[in-house]
C-alpha positions as CSV (number, residue, x, y, z in Angstrom):
1,M,28.8,-1.0,-3.0
2,R,25.6,-2.2,-4.7
3,F,23.7,-5.4,-3.9
4,V,21.9,-7.8,-6.2
5,L,19.2,-10.2,-5.1
6,Q,19.7,-13.9,-5.5
7,R,16.8,-16.2,-4.7
8,V,17.8,-19.5,-3.2
9,H,16.2,-22.5,-1.6
10,Y,18.9,-23.0,1.1
11,M,21.4,-20.3,2.1
12,P,24.9,-21.1,0.7
13,K,27.7,-21.8,3.2
14,Q,29.8,-19.1,1.7
15,L,28.1,-15.8,1.1
16,Q,29.4,-13.5,-1.6
17,P,29.8,-9.7,-1.0
18,G,27.2,-7.6,-2.7
19,V,24.6,-10.4,-2.8
20,L,21.3,-10.4,-0.8
21,Y,20.2,-14.0,-0.7
22,V,16.5,-14.6,-0.2
23,S,14.8,-17.9,0.6
24,D,11.1,-17.5,0.0
25,E,10.3,-21.0,1.3
26,F,12.1,-20.4,4.6
27,L,11.2,-16.7,4.8
28,T,14.7,-15.5,5.5
29,A,17.4,-13.3,3.9
30,A,21.1,-13.3,4.4
31,H,24.1,-11.2,3.3
32,L,27.5,-10.1,4.3
33,C,27.6,-6.9,6.2
34,A,27.6,-3.9,3.9
35,C,30.5,-2.3,5.7
36,G,32.9,-5.1,4.5
37,C,33.6,-6.5,8.0
38,G,32.6,-10.0,6.7
39,A,29.9,-10.6,9.3
40,K,27.0,-12.8,8.1
41,I,23.7,-11.0,8.6
42,R,20.5,-13.0,8.7
43,T,17.1,-11.4,8.7
44,P,13.8,-13.1,9.0
45,L,11.1,-12.1,6.5
46,G,7.4,-11.7,7.2
47,A,4.6,-9.4,8.3
48,T,6.3,-8.5,11.5
49,E,9.9,-8.7,10.3
50,W,11.8,-7.5,7.2
51,S,10.4,-7.1,3.7
52,V,12.3,-7.4,0.4
53,E,11.2,-6.1,-3.0
54,E,12.9,-7.0,-6.2
55,A,13.4,-4.4,-8.9
56,P,15.6,-4.3,-12.0
57,Q,18.0,-1.9,-10.3
58,G,18.4,-4.2,-7.2
59,P,16.7,-5.2,-4.0
60,T,15.0,-2.9,-1.5
61,M,14.8,-4.1,2.1
62,W,13.2,-2.5,5.1
63,P,13.2,-1.8,7.9
64,S,16.9,-0.9,8.3
65,V,19.5,-3.4,9.2
66,G,21.1,-2.5,12.5
67,N,24.1,-4.7,13.3
68,W,24.1,-3.8,17.0
69,Q,25.6,-7.2,18.1
70,Q,28.5,-6.9,15.5
71,G,31.7,-5.1,16.2
72,C,31.1,-2.7,13.3
73,R,27.6,-1.7,14.6
74,S,26.7,-0.8,11.0
75,H,23.2,0.6,10.3
76,Y,21.8,0.7,6.7
77,W,19.0,0.0,4.3
78,F,19.0,-1.4,0.8
79,R,17.1,0.7,-1.8
80,D,17.1,-0.4,-5.4
81,G,20.4,-2.2,-4.8
82,E,22.1,0.7,-3.2
83,V,23.3,0.8,0.4
84,I,21.8,3.8,2.3
85,W,23.8,4.4,5.5
86,G,21.9,5.3,8.7
87,E,23.2,7.0,11.8
88,A,24.8,5.1,14.6
89,W,22.4,4.4,17.5
90,S,23.2,4.7,21.2
91,P,22.6,1.8,23.5
92,A,19.5,3.5,24.9
93,R,18.1,4.0,21.3
94,I,18.8,0.3,20.5
95,A,16.9,-0.8,23.7
96,A,14.0,1.5,22.8
97,G,14.0,0.1,19.2
98,R,13.8,-3.4,20.5
99,V,10.9,-2.5,22.7
100,Q,9.1,-1.0,19.7
101,E,9.8,-4.2,17.7
102,R,8.3,-6.3,20.4
103,E,5.2,-4.1,20.7
104,R,4.7,-4.1,16.9
105,R,4.8,-7.9,16.9
106,R,2.5,-8.2,19.9
107,A,0.0,-5.8,18.3
108,H,0.1,-7.7,15.0
109,Y,-0.5,-11.1,16.5
110,E,-3.0,-9.9,19.0
111,A,-5.0,-8.5,16.1
112,L,-4.8,-11.9,14.4
113,Y,-5.5,-13.9,17.5
114,P,-7.3,-11.8,20.1
115,T,-6.8,-12.8,23.7
116,S,-9.4,-10.8,25.7
117,R,-13.0,-11.9,25.8
118,L,-14.2,-8.5,24.8
119,R,-11.8,-8.4,21.9
120,R,-12.8,-11.9,20.7
121,L,-16.5,-10.8,20.9
122,W,-15.8,-7.7,18.9
123,M,-13.9,-9.6,16.3
124,W,-16.7,-12.2,16.0
125,V,-19.4,-9.4,15.7
126,S,-17.3,-7.4,13.1
127,R,-16.8,-10.5,11.0
128,R,-20.5,-11.2,10.9
129,F,-21.1,-7.7,9.4
130,E,-18.3,-8.0,6.8
131,R,-20.4,-10.4,4.7
């Protein structure tokens, strides 16, 4: 199955197979699971979440989509509109992946909004020398 990208303001109530819906305003994407089970998959978009690129061949989205809470437990990427299937993950690997996601988000936001006094001082000093 191939996917096409459709930009929308609001997500439609009825999703169509083979369509990756993207709302730039609400920074979210949605599609029906690529395995055909009919599950609605929603993915937030942003610096610490998923990214979507549009190309003439079709959308590319990363990181992978892991439907660990769905019965199908599908794992895949979109690359130029094509579904690239990934391997199944064990419960331990899923848990480790979630820890990595949390750490990636924490590091991203801590870099933007430092919390320690030493880090805030370092950021203040480094900004002064950027000019």
